[in-house]
C-alpha positions in Angstrom: 17.2 104.4 103.4 19.4 107.3 102.2 22.1 106.5 99.8 25.0 107.5 102.1 23.5 105.2 104.8 23.3 102.2 102.4 26.2 99.8 103.3 26.3 98.7 99.6 26.7 102.2 98.3 30.3 102.7 97.1 32.5 104.8 99.3 34.4 106.1 96.3 32.8 107.6 93.3 33.2 110.3 90.7 31.3 112.7 93.1 33.2 111.5 96.2 36.7 110.6 95.1 39.2 109.1 97.6 41.7 111.5 99.1 45.1 111.5 97.2 47.7 109.1 98.6 51.2 110.3 99.4 53.7 109.4 96.7 55.8 106.3 97.4 59.4 107.1 97.9 61.6 104.0 97.9 64.6 103.8 100.4 67.8 103.8 98.4 71.3 103.1 99.6 73.9 105.3 98.0 77.1 104.0 99.5 78.4 100.7 98.3 81.1 100.1 100.9 82.5 101.4 104.2 86.2 102.0 105.0 87.7 101.2 108.3 87.3 104.8 109.5 83.7 105.1 108.3 82.7 101.9 110.0 83.9 103.3 113.3 82.0 106.5 112.7 78.8 104.5 111.9 79.1 102.5 115.1 79.6 105.7 117.1 76.6 107.4 115.6 74.4 104.3 116.0 75.0 104.5 119.7 75.2 108.3 120.3 72.4 109.6 118.1 70.2 106.6 117.2 70.4 105.0 120.6 71.3 101.5 119.3 73.8 100.1 121.8 76.9 98.4 120.5 76.1 95.3 122.5 72.9 94.9 120.4 74.8 95.3 117.2 77.3 92.7 118.4 74.5 90.3 119.2 73.0 90.8 115.7 76.5 90.2 114.2 76.9 86.9 116.1 73.4 85.9 115.0 74.2 86.5 111.4 77.4 84.4 111.5 75.4 81.7 113.3 72.8 81.5 110.5 75.5 81.2 107.9 77.3 78.5 109.9 74.1 76.5 110.3 73.7 76.5 106.5 77.2 75.5 105.8 77.5 72.9 108.5 74.5 70.9 107.2 74.2 68.8 110.4 74.2 69.6 114.0 76.7 66.9 114.6 79.3 68.9 112.6 82.0 70.4 115.0 82.5 74.1 115.0 85.9 75.6 115.9 85.7 79.3 116.6 88.9 81.4 116.7 88.4 84.5 118.8 90.5 87.6 119.1 90.6 90.4 121.7 88.6 93.1 119.8 85.0 93.4 118.7 85.6 90.8 116.0 86.4 88.4 118.9 83.2 89.6 120.7 81.2 88.6 117.6 82.9 85.2 117.7 81.9 84.7 121.4 78.3 85.6 120.6 78.3 83.1 117.8 79.8 80.4 120.1 77.0 80.9 122.6 74.2 80.8 120.0 75.6 77.7 118.2 76.0 76.0 121.6 72.4 76.8 122.4 71.4 75.2 119.1 73.1 71.9 119.9 76.4 72.2 117.9 79.6 70.9 119.4 81.5 74.1 119.8 85.1 74.8 120.8 86.4 78.4 121.2 90.1 78.9 120.5 91.5 81.9 122.3 94.1 83.6 120.1 95.3 85.9 123.0 95.4 83.6 126.0 96.2 85.4 129.2 95.0 88.8 127.8 92.7 90.7 130.2 89.6 91.4 128.2 87.5 94.5 128.9 84.2 96.0 127.8 81.8 94.1 125.5 84.3 91.4 124.7 84.6 90.6 128.4 80.9 90.4 128.8 80.5 88.0 125.8 83.5 85.9 126.8 82.2 85.6 130.4 78.9 84.3 129.2 80.6 81.6 127.2 82.7 80.5 130.1 79.6 80.6 132.4 77.8 78.2 130.1 80.7 75.8 130.2 81.7 76.1 126.6 85.2 74.9 126.0 87.7 77.8 125.6 91.3 76.7 124.8 94.5 78.4 123.7 94.6 78.6 119.9 98.1 77.2 119.7 96.6 73.8 120.9 94.5 73.4 117.8 95.6 70.3 115.9 94.2 70.3 112.4 96.0 67.0 111.5 93.6 65.3 113.9 90.6 66.4 112.0 88.7 63.4 110.6 86.1 63.3 107.9 82.6 64.1 109.3 79.2 62.9 108.3 76.8 65.1 106.3 73.3 64.0 107.0 71.8 66.4 104.5 72.2 63.8 101.8 73.0 60.4 103.1 74.3 59.1 106.5 76.8 57.0 104.7 78.3 59.8 102.7 81.5 61.3 104.2 81.3 65.1 104.7 83.4 68.0 105.9 85.2 67.5 109.2 84.2 70.8 110.8 83.4 74.5 110.3 86.1 77.0 111.2 85.1 80.5 112.1 87.6 83.3 111.9 87.0 86.0 114.5 90.7 86.9 115.2 91.3 90.4 113.7 88.7 92.3 111.7 89.0 95.8 110.2 91.7 96.8 112.6 94.4 95.1 110.5 96.6 97.3 108.4 98.9 95.9 105.7 101.7 98.2 106.8 101.8 96.2 110.1 102.2 92.5 109.4 100.4 89.9 111.5 102.3 89.0 114.6 104.2 85.7 114.5 101.9 84.0 116.9 98.8 84.9 114.8 100.5 83.8 111.7 101.1 80.4 113.4 97.4 80.2 114.1 96.3 81.1 110.6 98.6 78.5 109.2 96.8 75.9 111.4 93.5 77.1 110.2 94.6 76.9 106.6 95.8 73.3 107.1 92.3 72.5 108.4 90.9 74.2 105.4 93.0 72.0 103.1 91.7 69.0 105.0 88.1 69.9 104.0 86.9 72.3 106.7 84.7 75.1 105.7 86.0 78.6 106.8 83.7 81.5 107.6 85.3 85.0 108.2 83.6 87.5 110.5 83.4 90.9 108.7 86.7 90.4 106.8 89.3 87.6 106.8 92.1 88.1 109.3 95.2 89.5 107.5 93.2 91.5 104.9 93.4 95.3 104.9 89.8 96.6 105.0 90.7 99.7 103.0 93.1 98.5 100.3 92.5 94.8 99.9 96.2 94.0 100.4 96.7 90.8 102.3 99.4 89.4 104.6 101.2 86.3 103.4 99.4 84.3 106.1 96.0 85.8 105.7 93.0 83.6 106.2 91.3 82.1 103.1 87.6 82.0 103.7 84.8 80.2 101.9 82.3 82.8 103.0 82.7 86.2 104.6 79.9 87.6 106.7 80.1 91.4 106.7 77.9 94.0 108.4 76.0 97.0 107.2 78.1 97.4 104.1 81.0 95.4 102.7 84.5 96.8 103.2 86.5 97.9 100.1 89.2 95.3 101.0 86.9 92.4 100.2 85.7 93.9 96.9 89.1 94.5 95.3 92.5 93.0 95.0 93.8 90.0 96.9 91.1 90.5 99.6 88.4 89.7 97.0 90.0 86.3 96.4 90.4 85.5 100.1 86.9 86.5 101.1 85.0 83.8 99.1 81.3 84.4 99.0 80.3 87.7 100.6 77.1 88.0 102.6 76.0 91.4 103.9 73.8 91.7 107.0 72.3 95.1 108.1 72.2 94.2 111.8 68.6 95.2 112.2 69.3 98.7 110.9 67.7 100.5 107.8 69.5 99.7 104.6 70.5 103.3 104.2 71.7 103.6 107.7 75.3 104.3 106.7 74.3 107.2 104.5 72.2 108.6 107.4 74.9 108.2 109.9 77.7 109.7 107.8 75.5 112.7 106.8 74.6 113.4 110.5 77.8 115.4 111.1 78.5 113.5 114.3 81.3 111.5 112.9 84.9 112.7 113.2 
């Protein structure tokens, strides 16, 4: 048997070295945050150039919030109160409501703009929630004073736990400090804060309602969150100033995109 035909003959040797491997180049993320305008540009480029539809990004966002909510709730008997707005932040909230309902949580959606005619992706997500029979009620009917202490089965059935989890999906990066929250929204955030004081855990979608995504300045009635679930990259408003205090723990989810996607998108030249 010839040596090359011998199965035990080494494939690599001094006389027959292996071909050189391509050098490993790690993927690095340059940007540390995204402003309000940059976030809109990244969303636009994701759909126009990279063919990632916004409805898919919204589904990933709702899934990210669902995962955090499951961790914080501890038990599937913990009620979840989801406050939904009329923009994409509200669309993420409706996705989260559908997913949590499918996992067995008692879910109530509180519509912060009752009577508003929804359009686009938000309408699609809201209609799916209604079709499943998930309770959707006007947000001004939320009564935090009726919250009673829940049961946390993570530790002991006899140990009293949090009464509920509150998810803030009212207004995201669209809020600007120069335009204060409308009185009806301030009334809703006050009710949410009362629930927070009574022991509820609060999760903010992308950024707490009432916090300016660019500057970190906050409205007097801005939401105080225990955890903020933000997407692709955090916004400057939750890294500095008052917004940093109100955001609580910050968790960043890439929405199924490469970790350097924001750099790629803003280098592409397609953004305004």
